[in-house]
N, CA and C atoms as a LAMMPS dump frame, in Angstrom:
ITEM: TIMESTEP
0
ITEM: NUMBER OF ATOMS
498
ITEM: BOX BOUNDS ff ff ff
-5.0000000000000000e+02 5.0000000000000000e+02
-5.0000000000000000e+02 5.0000000000000000e+02
-5.0000000000000000e+02 5.0000000000000000e+02
ITEM: ATOMS id mol type element x y z
1 1 1 N -14.572 -5.903 12.027
2 1 2 C -14.091 -4.677 11.484
3 1 3 C -13.049 -5.582 10.221
4 2 1 N -13.382 -5.029 9.151
5 2 2 C -12.208 -5.546 7.76
6 2 3 C -10.872 -4.992 8.223
7 3 1 N -10.23 -5.258 7.686
8 3 2 C -8.853 -5.127 7.926
9 3 3 C -7.871 -5.555 6.677
10 4 1 N -6.483 -5.07 6.607
11 4 2 C -5.318 -4.79 5.58
12 4 3 C -4.74 -6.052 5.953
13 5 1 N -4.273 -6.436 4.958
14 5 2 C -2.984 -7.025 5.081
15 5 3 C -1.65 -6.966 4.466
16 6 1 N -0.547 -6.474 5.007
17 6 2 C 0.731 -5.692 4.32
18 6 3 C 1.661 -6.541 4.104
19 7 1 N 2.138 -6.962 3.087
20 7 2 C 3.451 -8.192 2.884
21 7 3 C 4.044 -7.626 2.275
22 8 1 N 5.852 -8.144 2.036
23 8 2 C 6.597 -7.388 1.798
24 8 3 C 7.467 -9.29 2.278
25 9 1 N 8.678 -8.632 0.856
26 9 2 C 9.471 -9.86 0.629
27 9 3 C 10.618 -9.893 1.506
28 10 1 N 11.318 -9.449 2.317
29 10 2 C 12.702 -8.624 2.954
30 10 3 C 12.045 -7.349 3.55
31 11 1 N 13.128 -7.477 4.766
32 11 2 C 12.929 -6.259 5.98
33 11 3 C 13.651 -4.939 5.291
34 12 1 N 14.65 -5.267 4.167
35 12 2 C 14.693 -3.952 3.615
36 12 3 C 13.311 -2.726 2.682
37 13 1 N 12.435 -3.762 3.017
38 13 2 C 11.103 -2.843 2.682
39 13 3 C 10.301 -2.158 3.337
40 14 1 N 10.928 -2.217 4.491
41 14 2 C 10.043 -1.928 5.82
42 14 3 C 10.264 -0.25 5.597
43 15 1 N 11.252 0.58 5.039
44 15 2 C 11.46 1.604 5.302
45 15 3 C 9.731 2.396 4.382
46 16 1 N 9.904 1.667 3.032
47 16 2 C 8.43 1.902 2.27
48 16 3 C 7.172 1.237 2.792
49 17 1 N 7.532 0.033 3.438
50 17 2 C 5.606 -0.754 3.864
51 17 3 C 5.464 0.169 5.004
52 18 1 N 6.372 0.923 6.057
53 18 2 C 5.966 1.164 7.135
54 18 3 C 5.346 2.422 6.893
55 19 1 N 5.14 2.837 6.077
56 19 2 C 4.247 4.086 5.645
57 19 3 C 2.929 4.049 5.12
58 20 1 N 2.804 2.564 4.553
59 20 2 C 1.428 2.224 4.49
60 20 3 C 1.071 1.528 6.081
61 21 1 N 1.446 1.244 6.814
62 21 2 C 1.253 1.391 8.121
63 21 3 C 0.766 2.06 8.976
64 22 1 N 1.604 3.02 8.763
65 22 2 C 1.373 4.179 9.442
66 22 3 C 0.081 4.709 9.241
67 23 1 N -0.235 4.832 7.677
68 23 2 C -1.389 5.972 7.24
69 23 3 C -2.803 5.275 7.881
70 24 1 N -2.947 3.696 7.6
71 24 2 C -3.594 2.593 7.749
72 24 3 C -3.701 2.951 9.835
73 25 1 N -2.672 3.281 10.629
74 25 2 C -3.031 3.392 11.82
75 25 3 C -3.939 4.803 11.636
76 26 1 N -3.777 5.887 11.095
77 26 2 C -4.408 7.413 11.412
78 26 3 C -5.804 6.985 10.896
79 27 1 N -5.707 6.699 10.089
80 27 2 C -7.124 6.176 9.445
81 27 3 C -7.705 5.321 10.249
82 28 1 N -7.246 4.452 11.768
83 28 2 C -7.964 3.416 12.442
84 28 3 C -8.423 2.435 11.467
85 29 1 N -7.634 2.077 10.604
86 29 2 C -7.903 0.82 9.837
87 29 3 C -6.542 -0.454 10.601
88 30 1 N -7.778 -1.32 11.062
89 30 2 C -6.364 -2.47 11.494
90 30 3 C -5.732 -3.287 10.017
91 31 1 N -4.617 -3.552 10.235
92 31 2 C -3.848 -4.321 9.767
93 31 3 C -2.89 -5.53 10.046
94 32 1 N -2.445 -5.91 9.578
95 32 2 C -1.098 -7.056 9.74
96 32 3 C -0.219 -6.968 8.822
97 33 1 N 0.949 -7.327 9.278
98 33 2 C 2.19 -6.75 8.321
99 33 3 C 2.944 -8.054 8.387
100 34 1 N 3.411 -8.915 7.575
101 34 2 C 4.719 -9.98 7.533
102 34 3 C 5.608 -9.708 6.385
103 35 1 N 6.737 -10.053 6.567
104 35 2 C 7.801 -10.293 6.115
105 35 3 C 7.702 -11.491 5.297
106 36 1 N 7.038 -12.101 4.1
107 36 2 C 7.354 -13.179 3.415
108 36 3 C 7.43 -13.394 2.432
109 37 1 N 8.9 -14.038 1.159
110 37 2 C 9.311 -14.174 0.511
111 37 3 C 8.57 -15.077 -0.371
112 38 1 N 7.907 -14.662 -1.322
113 38 2 C 7.454 -16.041 -2.392
114 38 3 C 8.613 -16.898 -2.893
115 39 1 N 9.639 -16.24 -2.968
116 39 2 C 10.674 -17.063 -3.633
117 39 3 C 11.625 -18.197 -2.803
118 40 1 N 12.022 -17.524 -1.661
119 40 2 C 12.361 -18.63 -0.492
120 40 3 C 11.644 -19.335 0.865
121 41 1 N 10.421 -19.064 0.84
122 41 2 C 9.518 -19.381 1.568
123 41 3 C 8.084 -19.697 0.896
124 42 1 N 7.725 -20.145 -0.564
125 42 2 C 7.104 -20.595 -0.757
126 42 3 C 5.794 -21.041 -0.042
127 43 1 N 5.971 -22.161 0.375
128 43 2 C 5.433 -22.707 1.178
129 43 3 C 4.305 -21.905 2.582
130 44 1 N 5.03 -21.2 2.892
131 44 2 C 4.811 -20.12 3.747
132 44 3 C 3.831 -18.989 3.255
133 45 1 N 4.296 -18.469 2.139
134 45 2 C 3.498 -17.57 1.001
135 45 3 C 2.45 -17.973 1.261
136 46 1 N 1.9 -19.357 0.104
137 46 2 C 0.81 -19.72 -0.357
138 46 3 C -0.222 -19.691 0.879
139 47 1 N 0.137 -20.173 2.105
140 47 2 C -0.49 -20.722 3.258
141 47 3 C -0.94 -19.604 3.531
142 48 1 N -0.185 -18.176 3.378
143 48 2 C -0.943 -16.727 3.648
144 48 3 C -1.529 -16.103 3.237
145 49 1 N -1.38 -16.148 2.09
146 49 2 C -2.336 -15.715 0.88
147 49 3 C -3.623 -16.378 0.577
148 50 1 N -3.279 -17.899 0.985
149 50 2 C -4.627 -18.405 0.708
150 50 3 C -5.632 -18.448 2.187
151 51 1 N -5.101 -18.046 3.294
152 51 2 C -5.511 -17.864 4.588
153 51 3 C -5.994 -16.586 5.104
154 52 1 N -5.71 -15.29 4.363
155 52 2 C -5.925 -13.886 4.509
156 52 3 C -7.493 -13.841 4.076
157 53 1 N -8.383 -13.784 3.469
158 53 2 C -9.982 -13.949 3.15
159 53 3 C -10.455 -14.315 4.757
160 54 1 N -9.958 -15.546 4.981
161 54 2 C -10.703 -16.374 6.344
162 54 3 C -10.396 -15.32 7.475
163 55 1 N -9.33 -14.716 6.942
164 55 2 C -8.709 -13.584 8.801
165 55 3 C -9.292 -12.141 8.363
166 56 1 N -10.523 -11.984 7.59
167 56 2 C -11.098 -11.068 7.681
168 56 3 C -10.422 -9.786 6.513
169 57 1 N -8.707 -9.889 6.054
170 57 2 C -8.427 -9.118 5.181
171 57 3 C -9.337 -8.939 3.813
172 58 1 N -9.182 -7.776 3.965
173 58 2 C -9.95 -7.351 2.737
174 58 3 C -9.317 -6.806 1.561
175 59 1 N -8.2 -6.025 1.868
176 59 2 C -7.318 -5.713 0.675
177 59 3 C -5.795 -6.375 1.253
178 60 1 N -5.096 -6.483 0.056
179 60 2 C -3.284 -6.843 0.097
180 60 3 C -2.743 -5.786 0.325
181 61 1 N -1.81 -4.693 0.833
182 61 2 C -0.814 -4.501 0.034
183 61 3 C 0.675 -4.857 -0.268
184 62 1 N 0.874 -5.38 -1.259
185 62 2 C 2.219 -6.21 -1.586
186 62 3 C 3.162 -5.456 -2.007
187 63 1 N 4.381 -4.953 -1.334
188 63 2 C 5.294 -3.853 -1.639
189 63 3 C 6.652 -5.342 -2.249
190 64 1 N 6.68 -5.191 -3.425
191 64 2 C 8.152 -5.856 -4.102
192 64 3 C 9.04 -5.018 -5.283
193 65 1 N 10.172 -5.519 -4.895
194 65 2 C 10.826 -4.745 -5.787
195 65 3 C 11.443 -5.665 -7.123
196 66 1 N 12.868 -5.591 -8.083
197 66 2 C 12.848 -5.86 -9.32
198 66 3 C 11.963 -6.691 -9.628
199 67 1 N 11.886 -8.32 -9.389
200 67 2 C 11.224 -9.349 -10.585
201 67 3 C 9.802 -8.743 -10.09
202 68 1 N 9.195 -8.597 -9.052
203 68 2 C 8.034 -8.202 -8.028
204 68 3 C 7.056 -9.098 -8.308
205 69 1 N 7.098 -10.256 -7.852
206 69 2 C 6.348 -11.316 -8.23
207 69 3 C 5.004 -11.803 -6.785
208 70 1 N 5.437 -10.993 -5.669
209 70 2 C 4.654 -10.889 -4.885
210 70 3 C 3.356 -10.629 -5.049
211 71 1 N 3.213 -8.902 -5.837
212 71 2 C 1.709 -8.873 -5.274
213 71 3 C 1.17 -9.551 -6.582
214 72 1 N 1.469 -9.787 -7.846
215 72 2 C 0.966 -10.971 -8.688
216 72 3 C 0.42 -12.35 -8.404
217 73 1 N 1.284 -12.719 -6.958
218 73 2 C 0.719 -13.388 -6.708
219 73 3 C 0.029 -14.063 -5.418
220 74 1 N -0.136 -12.865 -5.043
221 74 2 C -1.484 -12.39 -3.751
222 74 3 C -2.92 -12.25 -4.774
223 75 1 N -2.828 -11.656 -6.199
224 75 2 C -3.994 -11.57 -6.923
225 75 3 C -4.204 -12.801 -7.063
226 76 1 N -3.359 -13.922 -7.665
227 76 2 C -3.586 -15.388 -7.934
228 76 3 C -4.148 -15.809 -7.037
229 77 1 N -3.789 -15.84 -5.817
230 77 2 C -4.505 -16.807 -4.66
231 77 3 C -5.632 -16.059 -4.077
232 78 1 N -5.872 -14.968 -3.778
233 78 2 C -6.689 -14.056 -2.718
234 78 3 C -7.447 -13.365 -4.107
235 79 1 N -8.755 -13.914 -3.353
236 79 2 C -10.025 -13.098 -4.583
237 79 3 C -10.207 -11.387 -4.2
238 80 1 N -9.7 -10.975 -3.498
239 80 2 C -10.025 -9.271 -3.183
240 80 3 C -9.121 -8.602 -3.504
241 81 1 N -9.042 -7.118 -3.322
242 81 2 C -8.241 -6.407 -4.115
243 81 3 C -6.738 -6.588 -3.56
244 82 1 N -5.656 -6.551 -4.557
245 82 2 C -4.514 -6.428 -3.762
246 82 3 C -3.684 -5.097 -5.007
247 83 1 N -3.304 -4.425 -3.79
248 83 2 C -2.323 -3.354 -4.241
249 83 3 C -0.755 -3.532 -4.482
250 84 1 N -0.42 -3.131 -5.301
251 84 2 C 1.089 -3.191 -5.259
252 84 3 C 1.89 -2.117 -5.085
253 85 1 N 2.79 -2.27 -4.517
254 85 2 C 4.111 -1.262 -4.144
255 85 3 C 5.116 -1.663 -5.068
256 86 1 N 5.482 -0.756 -6.262
257 86 2 C 6.872 -1.237 -6.659
258 86 3 C 8.406 -0.907 -5.884
259 87 1 N 9.13 -1.226 -5.44
260 87 2 C 10.547 -0.574 -4.605
261 87 3 C 11.238 0.018 -5.677
262 88 1 N 12.213 0.876 -4.78
263 88 2 C 13.158 0.971 -5.588
264 88 3 C 14.512 0.548 -5.481
265 89 1 N 14.857 -0.307 -4.645
266 89 2 C 16.104 -1.274 -4.617
267 89 3 C 17.114 -1.681 -5.26
268 90 1 N 16.501 -1.938 -6.585
269 90 2 C 17.145 -2.662 -7.809
270 90 3 C 17.942 -1.234 -8.336
271 91 1 N 18.889 -1.854 -9.061
272 91 2 C 19.644 -0.672 -10.115
273 91 3 C 18.799 0.027 -10.86
274 92 1 N 17.819 -0.451 -11.878
275 92 2 C 16.612 0.043 -12.725
276 92 3 C 15.95 1.139 -11.485
277 93 1 N 16.207 1.643 -10.415
278 93 2 C 14.922 2.34 -9.465
279 93 3 C 13.91 2.229 -9.512
280 94 1 N 13.487 0.848 -9.6
281 94 2 C 11.981 0.233 -9.283
282 94 3 C 11.041 0.801 -10.596
283 95 1 N 11.886 0.84 -11.786
284 95 2 C 11.006 0.615 -13.04
285 95 3 C 10.799 -0.948 -13.35
286 96 1 N 11.899 -1.481 -13.059
287 96 2 C 11.694 -2.91 -13.126
288 96 3 C 10.446 -3.431 -12.633
289 97 1 N 10.12 -3.045 -11.472
290 97 2 C 9.122 -3.614 -10.82
291 97 3 C 7.782 -3.106 -10.77
292 98 1 N 7.626 -1.931 -11.321
293 98 2 C 6.578 -0.951 -11.906
294 98 3 C 6.16 -2.104 -13.035
295 99 1 N 7.293 -2.241 -13.792
296 99 2 C 6.346 -2.978 -15.189
297 99 3 C 5.771 -4.453 -14.482
298 100 1 N 6.516 -4.989 -13.904
299 100 2 C 6.155 -6.452 -13.532
300 100 3 C 5.025 -6.241 -12.813
301 101 1 N 4.573 -5.207 -11.784
302 101 2 C 3.624 -5.311 -11.002
303 101 3 C 2.507 -5.34 -11.989
304 102 1 N 2.584 -4.149 -12.99
305 102 2 C 1.46 -3.489 -13.792
306 102 3 C 1.352 -4.416 -14.918
307 103 1 N 2.034 -5.134 -15.571
308 103 2 C 2.088 -6.273 -16.543
309 103 3 C 0.978 -6.956 -16.097
310 104 1 N 0.676 -7.657 -15.419
311 104 2 C -0.391 -9.005 -14.914
312 104 3 C -0.864 -9.17 -15.776
313 105 1 N -1.329 -10.697 -15.865
314 105 2 C -1.991 -11.356 -17.295
315 105 3 C -4.001 -11.174 -17.103
316 106 1 N -4.721 -11.202 -18.055
317 106 2 C -5.931 -10.916 -17.708
318 106 3 C -6.34 -12.277 -16.79
319 107 1 N -7.377 -11.554 -15.939
320 107 2 C -7.992 -12.119 -14.67
321 107 3 C -7.226 -11.966 -13.337
322 108 1 N -6.106 -11.644 -13.455
323 108 2 C -4.958 -11.221 -12.432
324 108 3 C -5.14 -9.835 -12.546
325 109 1 N -5.872 -9.187 -11.773
326 109 2 C -5.402 -7.545 -11.793
327 109 3 C -4.743 -7.394 -10.677
328 110 1 N -3.846 -6.178 -10.384
329 110 2 C -2.768 -5.69 -9.197
330 110 3 C -3.361 -4.336 -9.607
331 111 1 N -3.787 -3.431 -8.633
332 111 2 C -3.744 -1.828 -8.459
333 111 3 C -2.174 -1.384 -8.347
334 112 1 N -1.599 -0.845 -9.036
335 112 2 C -0.639 -0.129 -8.898
336 112 3 C -0.207 1.592 -8.599
337 113 1 N 0.497 1.268 -7.361
338 113 2 C 0.718 3.036 -6.679
339 113 3 C 2.534 2.809 -7.662
340 114 1 N 2.648 4.328 -7.098
341 114 2 C 3.823 5.031 -7.556
342 114 3 C 5.217 4.112 -7.202
343 115 1 N 6.409 4.288 -7.492
344 115 2 C 7.456 4.028 -6.903
345 115 3 C 7.6 3.794 -5.464
346 116 1 N 7.664 3.599 -4.333
347 116 2 C 7.834 3.517 -2.792
348 116 3 C 6.269 4.296 -2.172
349 117 1 N 5.175 3.848 -2.794
350 117 2 C 4.426 4.558 -2.816
351 117 3 C 3.436 4.212 -1.502
352 118 1 N 4.431 3.245 -0.222
353 118 2 C 3.232 2.999 0.642
354 118 3 C 1.929 3.447 1.155
355 119 1 N 2.294 5.066 1.223
356 119 2 C 1.556 5.85 1.657
357 119 3 C 0.378 5.852 1.177
358 120 1 N 0.388 5.879 -0.006
359 120 2 C -0.75 6.237 -1.069
360 120 3 C -1.623 4.666 -1.103
361 121 1 N -0.488 3.587 -1.545
362 121 2 C -1.343 1.734 -1.204
363 121 3 C -2.546 2.125 0.219
364 122 1 N -2.171 2.665 1.111
365 122 2 C -2.749 2.575 2.221
366 122 3 C -3.883 3.517 1.653
367 123 1 N -3.832 4.521 1.293
368 123 2 C -4.994 5.541 1.119
369 123 3 C -5.788 4.427 -0.001
370 124 1 N -5.583 4.141 -1.026
371 124 2 C -6.469 3.558 -2.268
372 124 3 C -6.949 2.206 -1.038
373 125 1 N -5.955 1.249 0.108
374 125 2 C -6.596 0.539 0.215
375 125 3 C -8.092 1.204 0.875
376 126 1 N -8.031 2.153 1.74
377 126 2 C -9.028 2.755 2.661
378 126 3 C -10.19 3.116 1.932
379 127 1 N -9.481 3.69 0.655
380 127 2 C -10.602 4.098 0.118
381 127 3 C -12.079 2.771 -0.747
382 128 1 N -10.874 1.811 -0.962
383 128 2 C -11.684 0.483 -1.09
384 128 3 C -12.525 -0.168 0.071
385 129 1 N -12.129 0.111 0.917
386 129 2 C -12.576 -0.271 2.291
387 129 3 C -14.201 0.58 2.55
388 130 1 N -13.821 1.734 1.778
389 130 2 C -15.176 2.963 2.603
390 130 3 C -16.12 2.853 1.446
391 131 1 N -15.919 2.024 0.385
392 131 2 C -17.004 1.416 -0.118
393 131 3 C -18.436 1.114 0.642
394 132 1 N -17.646 0.504 1.721
395 132 2 C -18.913 -0.375 2.337
396 132 3 C -18.841 0.068 3.805
397 133 1 N -18.129 0.885 4.472
398 133 2 C -17.866 1.44 5.683
399 133 3 C -17.699 2.721 5.767
400 134 1 N -19.022 3.082 6.453
401 134 2 C -19.488 4.996 6.746
402 134 3 C -17.941 5.654 7.325
403 135 1 N -17.743 4.704 8.695
404 135 2 C -16.985 5.65 9.106
405 135 3 C -15.308 5.202 9.119
406 136 1 N -14.742 4.476 7.801
407 136 2 C -13.851 4.837 7.063
408 136 3 C -13.529 6.353 5.902
409 137 1 N -14.87 6.141 5.43
410 137 2 C -15.447 7.122 4.56
411 137 3 C -14.843 8.413 5.385
412 138 1 N -15.284 8.677 6.625
413 138 2 C -15.52 10.159 7.417
414 138 3 C -13.684 10.378 7.455
415 139 1 N -13.564 9.327 8.005
416 139 2 C -11.709 9.479 8.457
417 139 3 C -11.088 9.975 7.114
418 140 1 N -11.668 9.172 5.713
419 140 2 C -10.736 9.219 4.517
420 140 3 C -11.266 11.374 4.496
421 141 1 N -12.365 11.394 4.255
422 141 2 C -12.722 12.474 4.581
423 141 3 C -12.31 13.687 5.218
424 142 1 N -11.801 13.329 6.084
425 142 2 C -11.202 14.325 7.688
426 142 3 C -9.937 14.754 6.932
427 143 1 N -9.22 13.531 6.663
428 143 2 C -7.68 13.42 6.102
429 143 3 C -7.778 14.514 4.806
430 144 1 N -8.482 14.702 4.208
431 144 2 C -8.86 15.521 2.747
432 144 3 C -8.844 16.705 3.549
433 145 1 N -9.255 16.893 4.492
434 145 2 C -9.492 18.556 4.857
435 145 3 C -7.922 18.772 5.435
436 146 1 N -7.749 17.998 6.598
437 146 2 C -6.482 18.127 6.949
438 146 3 C -5.528 18.286 6.122
439 147 1 N -5.395 17.931 4.9
440 147 2 C -4.251 17.994 3.928
441 147 3 C -4.472 19.709 3.476
442 148 1 N -5.751 19.915 3.178
443 148 2 C -6.099 20.91 2.351
444 148 3 C -5.423 22.35 3.628
445 149 1 N -5.927 21.71 4.774
446 149 2 C -5.503 23.043 5.673
447 149 3 C -3.841 22.944 6.006
448 150 1 N -3.025 21.924 5.312
449 150 2 C -2.025 22.203 5.491
450 150 3 C -1.548 22.991 4.242
451 151 1 N -1.242 22.648 3.599
452 151 2 C -0.89 23.299 2.096
453 151 3 C -1.699 24.881 2.581
454 152 1 N -2.984 25.472 2.853
455 152 2 C -3.223 26.618 2.754
456 152 3 C -1.816 27.512 4.022
457 153 1 N -1.845 26.561 5.262
458 153 2 C -1.061 27.383 6.12
459 153 3 C 0.17 27.056 5.844
460 154 1 N 0.913 26.223 4.703
461 154 2 C 2.24 26.602 3.817
462 154 3 C 1.946 27.976 3.428
463 155 1 N 1.216 28.159 2.418
464 155 2 C 0.997 29.479 1.466
465 155 3 C 0.523 30.711 2.333
466 156 1 N -0.142 30.862 4.025
467 156 2 C -0.176 31.838 4.293
468 156 3 C 1.285 32.32 5.34
469 157 1 N 2.143 31.42 5.728
470 157 2 C 3.385 30.796 5.997
471 157 3 C 4.289 31.827 4.949
472 158 1 N 4.103 31.737 3.563
473 158 2 C 4.678 31.986 2.356
474 158 3 C 4.619 33.437 2.096
475 159 1 N 3.346 33.751 2.466
476 159 2 C 2.929 35.02 2.248
477 159 3 C 3.402 36.336 3.168
478 160 1 N 3.293 35.755 4.64
479 160 2 C 3.94 36.356 5.472
480 160 3 C 5.622 36.65 5.565
481 161 1 N 6.397 35.678 5.021
482 161 2 C 7.378 35.288 5.352
483 161 3 C 8.583 35.4 4.237
484 162 1 N 7.667 35.264 3.322
485 162 2 C 8.662 35.159 1.742
486 162 3 C 8.982 34.407 1.742
487 163 1 N 9.403 33.947 0.174
488 163 2 C 10.372 32.229 -0.006
489 163 3 C 11.602 32.178 0.984
490 164 1 N 12.466 33.27 1.244
491 164 2 C 13.605 33.192 1.87
492 164 3 C 13.354 32.609 2.737
493 165 1 N 12.325 32.617 3.543
494 165 2 C 11.9 31.786 5.117
495 165 3 C 12.099 30.205 4.821
496 166 1 N 12.132 29.497 3.71
497 166 2 C 11.743 28.151 3.523
498 166 3 C 13.735 27.774 2.996
């Protein structure tokens, strides 16, 4: 079974990146998650990124704040899709990370989700895997139905109780 690699540079990133892990679990997708600093331990990072494909990882979700080098470096070393998650921990509220992740040079693409968008990064990774995995596609479709039903239930509650109940 294909799996997803989740990587971040610090344990302070776990608040956001754990949302990616939880969504992958909900969708029944195997993953491995690591804290690896591309700046503080580049040798460890290079070894992990270069070995990811051999370990069955088909998509990497990389979270990074500030200068946000981790997603781009993953894309430079890993030949399959990389989804970057800009993190908001900086004085610029994540806009520095957005620009860093989005502005990759030609030939080094990184898909970018919203600031602190760990959950959407997992859904995008699942959609990438679903291109060749009917089971993942079925679970994504079921999740879409769940979302629709949740909104309908909220509307029904609003219609029954009015907005004061919120």
